[in-house]
C-alpha positions as CSV (number, residue, x, y, z in Angstrom):
1,M,-30.4,3.5,31.5
2,V,-27.9,1.7,33.6
3,Y,-27.6,-0.8,30.7
4,L,-26.8,1.9,28.1
5,K,-24.3,3.5,30.3
6,L,-22.6,0.1,30.9
7,M,-22.6,-0.4,27.0
8,A,-21.1,2.9,26.4
9,N,-18.4,2.4,29.0
10,I,-17.6,-1.1,27.4
11,L,-17.3,0.6,23.9
12,I,-15.0,3.3,25.3
13,F,-12.9,0.6,26.9
14,E,-12.6,-1.2,23.6
15,Y,-11.5,2.0,21.7
16,I,-8.9,2.8,24.3
17,A,-7.7,-0.9,24.3
18,A,-7.6,-0.9,20.4
19,F,-5.6,2.5,20.5
20,L,-3.1,1.1,23.0
21,F,-2.7,-2.3,21.2
22,G,-2.5,-0.4,17.8
23,S,0.4,1.8,19.3
24,V,2.3,-1.3,20.4
25,I,1.9,-2.9,17.0
26,G,3.0,0.3,15.5
27,S,6.2,0.1,17.3
28,F,6.7,-3.4,15.7
29,L,5.9,-1.8,12.3
30,N,8.8,0.6,12.7
31,V,11.0,-2.4,13.0
32,C,9.6,-3.9,9.8
33,I,9.9,-0.6,8.0
34,Y,13.5,-0.2,8.9
35,R,14.7,-3.9,8.5
36,I,12.7,-5.4,5.6
37,P,14.2,-3.1,2.9
38,R,17.7,-4.0,4.3
39,K,16.8,-7.6,4.3
40,E,17.3,-8.0,8.1
41,S,15.5,-10.1,10.4
42,I,12.4,-8.4,12.1
43,V,12.7,-10.7,15.2
44,F,16.5,-10.5,16.0
45,P,18.3,-8.6,17.4
46,A,16.3,-6.7,19.8
47,S,15.3,-2.9,19.1
48,H,18.5,-0.7,18.9
49,C,19.4,2.7,17.9
50,P,20.3,2.7,14.3
51,K,22.9,5.4,15.1
52,C,24.9,4.0,17.9
53,D,23.7,0.4,17.8
54,K,22.9,0.4,21.6
55,N,19.8,-1.6,22.6
56,I,16.8,0.4,23.5
57,K,15.7,-0.2,27.1
58,P,12.0,-1.2,27.5
59,Y,11.1,2.2,29.3
60,D,12.7,4.0,26.3
61,N,10.5,2.0,23.9
62,I,7.1,3.0,25.0
63,P,5.1,4.0,21.9
64,V,4.8,7.8,21.4
65,I,5.4,8.5,25.1
66,S,9.2,7.7,25.2
67,Y,9.7,9.9,22.0
68,I,8.2,12.8,24.0
69,F,10.0,12.3,27.2
70,L,13.3,11.7,25.4
71,R,12.6,14.8,23.2
72,G,13.2,12.9,20.1
73,R,16.8,11.9,20.9
74,C,18.6,8.6,21.8
75,R,19.3,8.3,25.4
76,N,22.8,6.8,24.7
77,C,24.2,8.9,21.9
78,G,21.9,12.0,21.9
79,K,21.4,11.7,18.1
80,K,18.0,12.7,16.8
81,I,15.3,10.1,16.4
82,S,13.1,10.5,13.4
83,F,9.6,11.9,14.0
84,L,8.4,9.1,11.6
85,Y,8.7,6.5,14.5
86,P,6.1,8.2,16.6
87,L,4.0,9.1,13.6
88,V,3.7,5.4,12.6
89,E,2.7,4.4,16.1
90,F,0.1,7.0,16.4
91,L,-1.4,6.3,12.8
92,N,-1.6,2.6,13.6
93,A,-3.2,3.2,17.1
94,A,-5.7,5.7,15.6
95,G,-6.5,3.3,12.8
96,Y,-7.1,0.4,15.1
97,A,-9.4,2.5,17.2
98,F,-11.5,3.6,14.2
99,I,-11.6,0.0,12.8
100,I,-13.1,-1.2,16.0
101,Y,-15.5,1.8,15.9
102,K,-16.3,1.1,12.2
103,F,-16.5,-2.7,12.2
104,G,-16.7,-3.7,15.7
105,F,-14.4,-6.0,18.0
106,N,-14.7,-9.2,15.8
107,I,-12.8,-11.3,13.3
108,N,-13.6,-8.9,10.4
109,G,-12.1,-5.9,12.5
110,L,-9.0,-8.0,13.3
111,I,-8.5,-8.7,9.5
112,Y,-8.8,-5.1,8.5
113,A,-6.5,-4.0,11.2
114,L,-3.9,-6.5,9.6
115,L,-4.5,-5.1,6.2
116,Y,-4.3,-1.6,7.6
117,S,-1.0,-2.2,9.3
118,S,0.4,-3.7,6.1
119,L,-0.5,-0.6,4.1
120,I,1.4,1.6,6.6
121,V,4.4,-0.5,6.3
122,V,4.2,-0.4,2.5
123,T,3.6,3.3,2.5
124,F,6.7,4.3,4.6
125,I,9.1,1.7,2.8
126,D,8.0,3.0,-0.7
127,L,8.4,6.6,0.4
128,E,11.9,6.0,1.6
129,H,13.3,3.3,-0.8
130,Q,10.9,3.4,-3.7
131,I,10.2,-0.3,-3.4
132,I,7.1,-2.4,-2.3
133,P,8.4,-5.7,-0.8
134,D,7.2,-8.9,-1.9
135,R,7.5,-10.2,1.5
136,I,4.3,-8.2,2.3
137,T,2.3,-8.3,-1.0
138,L,2.7,-11.9,-2.1
139,P,1.6,-13.4,1.2
140,G,-0.9,-10.7,1.4
141,I,-2.5,-11.8,-1.9
142,I,-2.9,-15.3,-0.8
143,I,-4.1,-14.4,2.7
144,G,-6.5,-11.7,1.3
145,F,-8.1,-14.3,-1.0
146,I,-8.4,-17.1,1.5
147,L,-10.0,-14.6,4.0
148,G,-12.2,-13.1,1.4
149,A,-13.4,-16.5,0.4
150,T,-14.1,-17.7,3.9
151,V,-14.5,-15.0,6.4
152,L,-14.9,-11.5,5.0
153,P,-18.2,-10.4,3.6
154,V,-16.6,-9.8,0.1
155,G,-17.0,-13.4,-0.9
156,W,-14.7,-15.6,-2.9
157,L,-15.8,-14.4,-6.5
158,N,-15.7,-10.8,-5.6
159,S,-12.2,-11.3,-4.0
160,L,-10.9,-13.1,-7.0
161,I,-12.1,-10.7,-9.5
162,G,-10.6,-7.9,-7.5
163,L,-7.4,-9.5,-7.4
164,F,-7.1,-10.2,-11.1
165,L,-8.9,-7.0,-12.2
166,G,-6.7,-4.7,-10.0
167,G,-3.5,-6.6,-10.8
168,G,-4.4,-7.0,-14.6
169,L,-5.1,-3.4,-15.1
170,F,-1.8,-2.3,-13.7
171,Y,0.0,-5.0,-15.6
172,L,-1.6,-3.7,-18.8
173,V,-0.4,-0.3,-17.9
174,A,3.1,-1.5,-17.2
175,V,3.1,-3.2,-20.6
176,I,1.7,-0.3,-22.6
177,S,4.1,2.3,-20.8
178,R,7.1,-0.1,-20.9
179,G,7.9,-0.1,-17.3
180,G,5.8,2.9,-16.2
181,M,4.2,0.9,-13.6
182,G,6.3,-1.0,-11.2
183,G,5.8,-4.7,-10.3
184,G,5.3,-3.7,-6.6
185,D,2.3,-1.6,-7.5
186,I,0.8,-4.4,-9.5
187,K,1.1,-6.8,-6.5
188,L,0.0,-4.3,-4.1
189,I,-3.4,-3.5,-5.9
190,A,-3.9,-7.3,-6.3
191,M,-3.6,-7.7,-2.6
192,I,-6.0,-4.9,-2.0
193,G,-8.4,-6.3,-4.4
194,A,-8.1,-9.8,-2.7
195,F,-9.1,-8.2,0.6
196,L,-11.8,-5.7,-0.4
197,G,-13.2,-7.0,-3.9
198,W,-13.3,-5.5,-7.3
199,Q,-15.4,-2.4,-6.7
200,S,-13.1,-1.2,-3.8
201,A,-10.1,-2.0,-6.1
202,L,-11.4,0.2,-8.7
203,L,-12.2,2.9,-6.2
204,T,-8.7,2.5,-4.7
205,I,-7.1,3.0,-8.2
206,F,-9.3,6.2,-8.8
207,L,-8.7,7.8,-5.5
208,G,-5.0,6.9,-5.6
209,A,-4.6,8.4,-9.0
210,L,-6.4,11.4,-7.9
211,A,-4.3,11.9,-4.8
212,G,-1.1,11.3,-6.7
213,S,-2.1,13.8,-9.4
214,V,-2.8,16.6,-6.8
215,V,0.6,16.0,-5.1
216,G,2.4,15.8,-8.5
217,L,1.0,19.1,-9.5
218,F,1.9,20.6,-6.2
219,L,5.5,19.3,-6.6
220,M,5.7,20.8,-10.0
221,A,4.2,24.2,-9.2
222,F,5.9,24.8,-5.8
223,K,8.9,22.5,-5.6
224,G,10.2,22.8,-9.1
225,K,10.0,19.0,-9.8
226,G,9.7,17.9,-13.4
227,R,7.3,15.3,-14.9
228,K,10.1,12.8,-14.8
229,H,10.7,13.2,-11.1
230,P,9.8,9.8,-9.5
231,V,6.9,9.8,-7.2
232,P,6.2,6.5,-5.5
233,F,2.6,5.5,-6.2
234,G,2.3,2.9,-3.3
235,P,1.4,5.4,-0.6
236,F,-1.3,6.8,-2.8
237,L,-2.8,3.3,-3.4
238,A,-2.6,2.7,0.4
239,L,-4.4,5.9,1.1
240,G,-7.1,5.1,-1.5
241,A,-7.4,1.6,-0.1
242,V,-8.0,3.0,3.5
243,A,-10.6,5.5,2.1
244,A,-12.2,2.5,0.3
245,L,-12.2,0.4,3.5
246,F,-13.7,3.1,5.7
247,W,-16.0,4.9,3.4
248,G,-16.1,3.0,0.1
249,N,-19.9,2.2,0.2
250,Y,-20.8,6.0,0.9
251,I,-18.5,7.1,-1.9
252,I,-19.9,4.6,-4.5
253,N,-23.5,5.4,-3.5
254,W,-22.9,9.1,-3.8
255,Y,-21.3,8.5,-7.1
256,I,-24.2,6.6,-8.4
257,N,-26.8,9.1,-6.9
258,F,-24.9,11.9,-8.3
259,G,-24.8,10.4,-11.8
260,R,-28.7,10.1,-11.6
């Protein structure tokens, strides 16, 4: 009984530690989201307010908490701070805690945390700028295949097929549609396939397309957007990849059993 309580306490500590660490990394992700599209260094200069350019003090840079205490405004100039900053920090923190819960505190969990954070950065950059930076996807493809071939349970062949199948399908769509599919989306799904394998890549495409269709119909019905209104696909692919990462086996097994 004492052993079980000890193990439970250790697990709770790991989840809390993962959440706190994820929030800190989330703060860095905000730097990446802001600076990468502007082709600025993600290391220098130190964090500063984008409105008044004043450096942010360490006590004003505590993930989520500082935003609440500052009531969403810069201490120096009083201008509003976007709610996306604490949202990114919280999403990354919650994701890290769930990754530890799902995969354990091990090398696989750390790798999946890396993938998860990359998808968050891609999502918010694509939402604002309609681009998916090569600085994330191209190294991600190489890293994903190396880790898939050596560390992750996906295996090298599954990783290689996922890379080329996902990227190849999207490239084919881009050729047929004459630019209807962006190069960033092609490289993003190739990266996802390298990390998760071909089955998860196909599931990601299906779930992403489903989510994108639902949002597109909503925009057309309630926001008056036409079919030609551009909707970035990267966030939907990221959402599909996260679902495939966490619940892919359950979804695939359910689909197979449902078909029977």
